[in-house]
Residue, then its C-alpha position, 0 to 999 in steps of 0.5 A: m925396263p925400256p919400251a918394247r920396239k915397235r915393229p914398222r907397220a906393214y902394208d898390204p901390197v895389192k891394196t897399196r898398188a890400187a890406191v896408187l892406180a886409184q889416186f893417179g887415175e883421178i889426176r889423169q881424168a882432171v888433167r885431160g880436162l885442163t885449159p892452156g890457160q889453166l896449165a899456165l897457172p902458178t903453183g905454190l912450188g916455187d916458180w913451177t906452173v900446172r904444167d910443171l906440177v903435172a909433169h913431176i906427177g908422172t915421175a911419182l910412178t916412173a921413178v919405180c921404173r927408174l929404179l928397177g933398172e939399177p943394180e940391186p942392192a946387196r941388202q936392205d938398209a932403210r925404212p919407209t919413214d926414212w923417205p921423207a927426210a931424203i926428199a929435201a936434197d933432191a929438191p934441185a934436181i927434182a925442179g929441173t927434171a919438171h921443167r924439162l918434162a913439162e917442155d918434152h911432153p905437150d901431150l900431157d894426158a899421153y905422157l901420164a898414160d905411159a907413166e902409169r903403163r910402165f909402172t904397172a909393167g914393173l910391178d908385174a915383173h917384180p916381187g914386192t920383195r925386190l930391193l931398190p937404190t932409193s935416195a933413202g937407202a935400199l928398200p923393197l919395191a913393195d915399201y917404196v910403192v907406199t911412198r908414192t901415195v905421199e908424192l900423189i896425195v900431196h900433189t893432188d892438194d897442190l893442183n887443187a890449191a892452184v887450179p880453182g874449182l878442180d877439186i880432185p877427189c882423194d882415194r881413201q886408201a891412198l889418204a890412209a896409207a900417205t898419212r900413216l907413213l907421215a905419222d910413222t915418220l914423226a914417231a921415228k923422228a922424235p921417239g917417245g911416249s910423252t904426246e899422242v898425235r891422232i889423225p882419225p880415222y887412219a893413225v895414232v902414234q906416240c912421239v916425243e921424249g918425256p913421261r910415258h902415260t899407260r892408262g887413260t888419256p895422256p897428258n899431251v894430245i894432238e889431233t887433226d884431220p888427215l889433209t890437214w896433217v899431210r899439209l903439216a908434214t909437207g910444209r904446205l901449212t905451218w903449225a902456227d897457222a894450223v893452231a890458229g886456224a883451228k885445224v889442230s887441237a892440241s893439249g898439254g905442255r908437250a903438244d907442240l910440233e913446230k919444231l919438228l915440222p914439216l917432215l918432208a920439204 
């Protein structure tokens, strides 16, 4: 008999909203102190400068407002775990928008403040069940807001990598939601029960087709910390480099995710 299909993970909309706003607030506070020289620094994202990256971060919230302005789909046909794979197709448009927004908004703090205001107004005006026509398919508003934690955590890390000493902290709830969504995405991409991926303290998932363990320690175990997992899942860190740098522990013949990563490019 095949194993019972697991229910999709549920997220508390109130906690998710708070997490998104907390992480966005950390970014806003850090950006206020950036000098023109720091804003002109390169990032690890192609030809993006720090200014381009900050402008793009604003769209993590304004995307919600834009989608709320579109006609509501008739029915839900996607899950949050479909979202990471859909991002790659949008990359060229995303880059062009980031460059344009960076030029159009010299006052980045005012731009981010407006993005936050519009985001909160949108959430106040619509129920979490309101469907949005996202690039991954029709998703409820509450589910789409969960994807915003991935955007904000990933780009917080990008900013920290680009600007020495910036050290923007990661909100615990935002990091937890981002970690869980990306872990669940891996499990959906490679369904199975032969390998257990542990990302303490936030997530444990089983994946990869093969023999399924039923008790005791599974034969294939992978363990890493949340931020390393986010970097692996989004292509900021390769599997080979993570293993070589002891950022990941992997035991068992099926404990290799190299061909499954990244989940989001």
